[in-house]
N, C-alpha and C positions, 0 to 999 in steps of 0.2 A: 894310576897313583893318587893316593889321596892328599889333601891340602891341609893338614894338621895345625891350628894355631894355639897357642897359647896365652887367655888373655887373663889380665890382674885385673880388679875392681877394689876397693877398699873402703871402710870406716872408720873414720878419723872422731877423736877427740881434740875440736877446734874449738878457740874458744876466743870470744869477741874481742879485736884489736890486740890480742897478744900475738905480734908479727912474728919474733924471734921463736916461743914454741910452735904456734903454727908452721914456722919453716921449717924447725927439724921435726918435726912430724910427718909432714909430705915428704921430705927427704928420706926416711927411715922406711915409709910405705913403698916409696921408688925401689929403694934398695931391695928391699924384700922382695917386690913384684920380679925383679932383676935376677935376683938370687933362684928362685921358684921356677925360672925360665921362660917369663913373659918378654912378648914384643911390644904391647901396648897395657899401658897403665892408666885406670879413670879414677877420680878422685872426685867428693863430696861437690856440692855447689856453694861459691862462696870459701872455698877453703883458705884461700890464704889470708883474708880479714875478716872470717868467720863471717857465720849467717847472721847473727842477733847483733849487728851493729847498730840498726835502727836510726836515729836521726845522726849518728856519726856518718852516715852515707852522703852527707852535706857537706862534710868538712873536707878540704881538699889536702888535709894531712893523710888522710884516709885514703886514698887515690895515691899520693906522695908515695906512703910508705908500700902500699900495694905491689906499685910497679918496682919499689926496690927489693921487696922481696921475689919479685920474677925475676927481675935482674940478676939475683943471688942464684935462682935455679938454673936459669940460662948458663950461668958461669960454673956452675958445679959441675964434676966430671959423671955425678952420681946418673945425670940426667941424660948422657950419651947412649946412642943405641938401644934405644926405646922411645915410641910416642908416647906423650906423658899430656892427660885431657882432663880439662875441668878446673884446671888451675888458679883461674883467674875470676873476675868480675861474671864473666858469661860462660864462654866456653873457650879456651885457648889450646891449641894442640902445638906441642913442641916439635920438630921436627928431630927425629936420630942423629945423629953423629956431625950435624953441621951448627949447632947452636941456631935456628932459625923457628920462627913464629909460622906457621901453617895457616892456620885459620883463627879467624875470631868470630865464634859462631853467638851473635848473641840470642836471648831467650825471648819467645815470640806469643807466650802464653802467660801474664803475671799472675800470682795468687795473690787476691786480693778478700780473702773471707775468712771469716773465723780468728785466728790469730794471725793472719797473713796481712801486713801492709803495703804490698811492693811497690802498687800502683802511685804509694806517697813517694819514692826515691827513684823509681825506674819507668821507662819508659818501653814499651814492648817492640822489637821489630817487628812490622806489619808489610814490609813487602816479600813474599811468597816467592820462593826460588831466585833471589835477586841479588848479588854483594855490590859491594861500592870499595873503593880502594880507601883503608884507613892510614892515616900519616901517624908513624909509632912516635912515642915520646923520643928526644934525643939519647936519651940515657940506654932505654933497649936499640936503637939504633947502632948505637956503638959496639953495642954487643954482637949484634945479628949480622950488620951490615946491610940492613932491609931499610929502605925508606918509607913503606908502604906494605902492608899485606891485606889480604882479603878480610872483608867484615859484611856478615850477611848470612844466607840459608843457603849454604852448600854443604858437600859430602866429600869427603877424603877417599881417593881413589889411591890405593897402594898397587903396588906389582901383582898381586895375589888374590887383591878381594876390594871389597868396599864400605867405607865406615860414614856411618850417619850417627848425629848427635840429637837428642832433645834433653830438655831442662826440666827437672822434676815435674812442675803443675803441669807441662806439657803432655806425659803420660795420661794428666787425669780430663782432660778435655773430651768432647765428643768426637772429635776429628785429630787424631793425635799425627804429627808430625809422621812417626814411623809407619802409618798408612801406605802413604804415597812414598816414602821413601822405601820402603820394601817393594812396591810395584814398580821402583824406578831400578832395584837389583841391589839397593844396598843391601849387606848380608848381616853385617855387625850393626846392633843399635845399641847405643850408651844414653845414661841417664846420671847424670849428675845431681842427686838431690840434697833437700835441707828439710826433711821427713818429719816432724815429731811423733810423740808417743803420743795415743788415744785409746783408751780400752778397747779392746777387740778391733782395733784397724791394719792389722798385720794382715787378715787375711783378705782386705781387699787390696791392699798394696801386691803380694803375689798374685792374686788372681788378673791384675789388669797386666803383669808382665807376662805370666802364661799365656793368657788369651790374646794375646797383642801375636807372639809367637807360634800359637795355634794355627789361628789365621792364615798368617801370613810368611810363616816359616821364619829362620833367621836367629843369629844368636844376639840375647839381651842381656847387656850388663848394667845391674843398677849400683851404685854408689850413695851411700850416706852419712851423713853425718851422725855423732853417736854424744851422749854425755849431756851436761848443763853447758849452756853457751852463756850463761850470764843473767838469766831470769825465768820465769816459771816454766818455760818447756824445757822437755828432755826429748834429746833426738835419740831415737831406739834402733839405729845401725840397719840390719836387716838386709847389708848388701848380699845380691846374689847374681847367680849367673845362671840364664836360662838358654834353651834350643827347642825351638820345634817343638813348643809345648808344654817340655818337663824341665825341672831344676837340675842342675848339676853342680850346684856350690851355695850351700846357705851360710851368710855369715852370722854371729851371735845378736840377738835382739838387745842384750843386758849385759856388759861386760864391765868391768874395771881396767882392760886393756885400752891404751889410748890408741895402736895404731892394729888395726886388724887388716890383714890383705886376703884376698881369695883368688884363688886361678884354676883356670880349669883349661884341660885340650882337648881341643874341638876337632872335628874334620867339618871343612868348610865343602865338600862333598855330601854330606850329609845333609847341609840346609839347600843342596841345588835338586838333590833327589827329592826331597819333601816336597819342593816347590812344583817338581816337574809336573806332578801325578794329579794338583789341584788344577783343572783347567777353568775354572769359572775366576781364580787368580789370575793366572796367566792373560784370560781375554783381556780384563780390567789392567794388566801391567800393559797392554798394548795400547792402550788408550791415555796413559799416564804422561803428563807434562814432566820434562827431564829436568832434574837439579844440576846446577853448576859443581862442576868436578874439580879439584885442586889435587894436582896429580904429587903423590910423593913416591919418589924414586927409592923405594924403601918394602920388605916384606915382611909380613908377621909369620910364613912358614919358610923352612928350609929343608932341603932333603936330608940332613941331617937328625930331623924330627920324624923319620920313615919308621923308626924302631919304639918311638915314644908312645907310650901305654894311652889310650884314650881315657877321657873322664866317664864315670858311669852315671847314669840318671839316679836321683835320691828324692825320697819323699819328705817334704816340708814339716817339719816337727812345731807344732804350735805350743805357744804356752796356755794354761787355762788363765782366766781373768783372775782368780787369787793367785796363780804364779806372779801374773805381771806388776801386781800390787806389789808382793814380794821383793821382787826385783829391781822394778824402774823406780820407785819414790825412793829406794836404798842406795842408788847409785848415785842419781840427784842428790841424796844428802853428802854421800861422799866428794861428789866436786865442788859442793857447794864449802863443805869443810874444808878441805885442803887449800882451796882457793882463796877464801875467806883469811888462812892463816889464825882461826882460832884453834882453842885447846880442845873442843867437844860441845857439848849439847846439855842445854837444860830443859825440864819437862815437867811440867806440875802433872803426877801421875794420880789419878781421881781414883781409882779403882773401876771406872767404868770401859765401855768398848773401845770408843774412840781414842782415849788417851794410853791405851794399853796396846791399841793397833799402832799407833807414833811410837811407842818402846819399842816393839815389837821390829816395827821397820831400823831403828838403828842397830838392835840387835840382828839384824839381818843383813845389813850392811856391815858389820863386824865379821858376820860369817863370810861374806863375799872378801873381805879384807883380807884374811888369814887362808883362804883357798888363793886367791892370786900371788900371795907370800910364798904359800907351799909348791905354787908350781913355778916360781921363779921369775916372776913380775918384778924387775928392780925398781921402776918408778913407783908402784904401790909402796914398797919397802920404806923408799927414801923418803916418802909422802908422809907415811905415819911414823916414822923414828923424827921427823921434823914436827910434826903434830904434838906428840909426847914429849918432844924435848929430849929424846934421850937415844944418842947415836949410836949404840950398842944395841937397842929393842929390836928383838923381830917377834911379833903376835903369833900367836900357835892355838891360844884357846880363846874362842871369840867370847867365851862368857869375861874372862880375864881382860879382854880387850875393851870388853863393853863396860867393865867397871873404871876403865880410864877415862872413856869418851862421853860415857852418858853420865848425868847425877839427874836422879828422881826426886821429887818432893812432893809429900801429900801435907796438903793443909787444910789442917782439920777447924772444923769452925762449931761452934753448940749444936749445928744443926745437921752434924756428919754423922753418920752411924758407923757402927764399929765394925760392920760388914765390909763397906767401901776401904775403910781402911786396912783390913785384914787382906784383902784381895790385892791392895796394890801393895803391901808389903810383902807378900808371896810372891809377888811377879815380880816386882825388884830383885828379889833373893835369888831367884830362878835364872834370871840372866844376867846377872851381876851387877846391876847398876848401883851406883854409889846413892844409897838412898837415905833422906831426912824426912823425919817427920815432924810437923808443929802446928801451934796452932796460931791464926789470925784474929782470935777472939779480942785480945787487949789493942790491935790495932784500929778494929772495926769499934769498939768502945770509946775509943780515942776521937774516932773523925765523927760518930753519933753525939759525943760530948762535946763537941765543938758546935756543932749544930741545935743542940738544946740550950747550951750556954749561948748564943748568939737571937734563937726565936722564942726560947722559951718553952718550946713544944716538944715532946716526945714521939715519935710516929712510932707504928705497932703494927705488926702482921695480924692478918685477915683472921685467924685463928685465935687471935686476943684481942678482935673487935676494930682494928685498922682498916681503912679504907684499901681500894685497889692501889690506889697511887701509893700509900705507905708502905704497902706491902710488896710492891716492884721496888722502889728504892730502898728497900733493908735487902733486897735480894742483890741490887746491882753494885751498893758498897762492898758488899764481901766479895763481889766477882774483880772489882775493880781494884780491891785490897790485895788481892790475889796476884795481878798482875803487876803492882808495885814490889811486890816480895820474889816475884819471879826473877824481876830485872835485877834486883839488888844483892840476889845468890848468882845468880850468871855472872855480875862481876867480880863479886868478892868471894863466892865459892872456895874456889882454887887458890886463891890468896891466904883464907885462912886455913891450908891445908899445906901452905909451905910451897905449893905449886905454882908454876906459870903460866900466863895467859887468862884469857876469858871464854866463857860459853854462849855459843846462839842459843835464844831460847825458842823453843817448838811450840805450834800452837798448834791444836787437835779439834779442829771445829772441821765437820764433814761438810762437804757441800747440798747433802739438803739442808741444814741446818741454815747456811748461808743463804740460802736463795728464800727461805720463809722470814728470814732476820731471828732466828730464835738462838739469840747470845746479847750478850751484854756490850756494847760499842766500850770500847777500851778497858776489857775484862782481860781473861788470860787465852782469851782466842787471839788477842794481840800479842804477835811476836815476831821475831826476825822471819822465819821461814814456817810454813806450814805443809809438813809434807802429805797430808789425808785430805787438803781442803776443796781438792775436786774429786773426791770420792763419794760414791752414795753410801750411806747406813748398811743397805743390804749386802753390797760388794764387801764392806768392811768386814761383816760378819763372818762373810766367806772365808775371807784371808785369816782372819784371826783364827777360825779352827783348824785352817792349812797349819798355823804356827803352830798349833798346840799339838796336831800331829806330827809337823816335819822336823819340829826343834825339840819336841818333848817337854813341853812346857803346861803340866794341869792344871795352875794357878787359871789359865785362859779358860777353862770351861765354868767354875764360878762364875767367873766376869761376863762370859756368853749367857749364863742361865739367869742374871740377874737383870731388873727391870732397870732401863735406863732413866736414870733421875740427876738433876744439877743439884739437890742437895743444898738449897738456899732459905726454905720454910722450915720451920720448926716440926720436930720428929712427933710423933703421936706413939705415946708408950713405947719410947726408943725404936721405933719403928718408922721407915721413910713414908713420908706422908705424900711425896709430891713425886711425878713422874712425867718424861716430857713431851710424851706423847699426848698426856691428859691438858697438859698445859697448852700443847699447841693447837689443842683440836684437831689432830687429823695425825695419820699413821706416817712411818717412815717409807712403808709401800707406795703408799699415797702420794705422797711429796717428790718420787722419784717419776711417778706418773705425770705430777703436774709441771716438773722439770722438762721433760723431755715436752711435752705438748708446748710449752712455753717457749722455748729456746728451737729445739729443731723444727718441731713442725709448725712452728709461729703461728701459734693461735693466740688470739686474745679472748677475753673473757665470756663473748658469746659463741666464740668458735670452740672453744673448750668444753664448754657446757653441752653443743652439739655432738662433737665428740664422745664425751663421756655419758652420754645419755644411751648413746648403743654399746659401749665398752662396758658399763656398768651394768647393764639393763636386766642381768640374771639377779642384782642384788641389792639396786637404790633405785627409788621411784624417782620419776623427774622433779619432786619438790627436793628430795635428797640431793640429788644432784647438782640442783641448782643453790642450795646452800652452800654444799661444800665447795662450788665454785667460787660463789663471793665470798665466802669466808678466806679462803687461801689469796685471792686479788688481794681482799684488804689488807691483809696481813703483810703480803709481797709488797704492797705499795708503800704501807706505813713505814716500813725497815728499810725499803729500797736504801735509803742514806748512808745506811751501816755500810753497803759494800764499798762506800767510797775510800774504806781505810782499811778494808779488808787485808789481813796479812798476806804478803805474797804466798801462792800455796802451789805447788803441784799438777800440773794441767792433767787431768787424765780423764775426763767426762766431756763431752759435747752440751751438757745444760749447764757447766759452770756459769754461773752468776758473776763471774769476775768482771768490775766495773773499769778495771786497768783499762785493756785492751779487747778483750775477747765479748762482752756482753756491753753494749754501748747502748745505754738508756738512762731516763731522767734517773735522778732521784727525790724530786720533789712532785708528787700527784695529787690529782682528786681523789684520795683512797675511797671517795664513796660510789665511784663508777655510774653516775645516773643514767647516761643513756645505754651503757652496755646493758647494767645489771636491770633497766628497763624490757630491753629486748628478752632478757631471759625470762622476767617475770612472763611476759607475753607468749612465750614458748609453752612454758609451765601450764601457762591458764587454757590454753589450746590442748596440749597435752590431757590434761583435765575435764576437759570437758566434752572431749572427744572417746572418754573412758578408752582409750587405747595406750596398751603397756609401752613403755620407751619403745621394746624391741619390734614396733609395727611401724615408725614412724618412718618416711622415706624421706631421701632426699630434698624433694620438694618442700616436704612440710617441715625441716630444717631451717629452710632460708625464708620460713616466714617473716614479711617486714616489720617494724615498730609499728607502722599503721594499721596491719591487720589484729 
């Protein structure tokens, strides 16, 4: 007779320190799991307090309120007759039927790279396969009648199976706990995660889970947080259930549902027969050290499940990077909008790709809101009614909703072309935004008039004989005036229309421009939030192309075809005389390469030069490569200070230059890089003297020291 078990995992949109809301979402997920017949329910990491509490973890209030929520869960009849896992700081398993805590399983490997700083607040449990007795707080003792519970590296042994937990980062370590757990007879692995979205990351997460159960057999449940937890990260769900190398349940990566519960009915005998024929695994199992077992007088299976149909394996469906961009940042914007209690967004729409992409993200958000309401999501309906201040409103048309939520503004100057103005207006008409056209020339002239009045000097653009300093200052004053105007209209635009509330100002600087510092400090790139600040220009263009086709927005075609330009210098015969790539002295595709080498490959100027000698061997000479690398590092280091004031942006790319937490570097450099550049020059001289093309340089030659 088979041993059928129905297990549940979930993705929850938890919010840091929102104890009331988090409790209700946890309870709802347990109710759904029980309704679907599950006897075991797994939740995401730190689901009571929310993952992104950061330095609030130091506060005693965070622990106190988490314990109060845990007590509420223990008191609730919802938590009866089901094992609930993952509800507290590490891993707490609640006993079915008798209001007890079975085990506190602490995290053994902490995430401390990239956006993660877990070692700042926590200490990992380092005693493998050992436990100790943990004295429970009195408020919990009064409910459970337990003085102590096991705390440490142990597994749960029910009447019919064995369950072992690993927490988030432990799945990604070289020797994950599930390896030895599986060898010791654990049949169900669980992972409570707090894993955020990065473009093209879903493959790695799914591969890790399927490979774990391919090599060792077993059932694997992964739960994850979803949504914006209060900062730059978007947790992208992707809850899943796998067995023996196959996926049996896939959760959504992006959605507006605050609670998503997956269940699967699987046969434990399939795990046992799968393992039985892997002789190498069984030999290894005979030598493994045993885990302490916490006995649980409860079974996940029952005789009544005999006729229950088993779940069938499915093929995981991935989004393309362009689809990820259309969905992830849009969901992040929705969470930010509803939780900030603002009435919409304000966007400076320039007629270029970046601001058009930002507008399309708001339009995509409106599509998702309409779809969620159409499918009966009452939470989304309540939120949108609160945002627009109309209790009877029901959104049905994304274009109409966009008109309520998005105000776009084309801020023309004497240097703006007719083409960008037309493109901005056409896109606004097609997505339905409330569009404003205005001229900033009076404000610019007023500011420059003050300067001329005080100094008696009038700066001029380079085309009119001015110096580079004058030319740059005249461009910057236009950009900064636009920022002031944007915030003024964000505060008073709805007031002028007789509507309540204010607007969040959206920025539209991409990750490549931020990396190089190709933006004016405190210009219209300065905003409340920036949904594209972690996305490369190349990926943004692919996303805009997707929007043109999916949303039927023909205005985007002309935007894609137009040259990227800031339009801050005078026109030449009415035509644009300035382009971004010419200003930067580097192409956007080159910037993506520099960004990945600098951050992901961790190269400095000399190592980057050595890498690019080979990478660009067919298109560039050693001298050209050297000049490009030196130009990039000179500009990057001179402009690094701008990253300290960068608008909070959706984190989507592994080479983001975000100075706040992800990319911690100085903002005052010796921009001449004398030692590093001298190493590069010596290498160039050697290559020229040897009369060898770069493709023939060996690793030995690439490591020539400065003395050579």
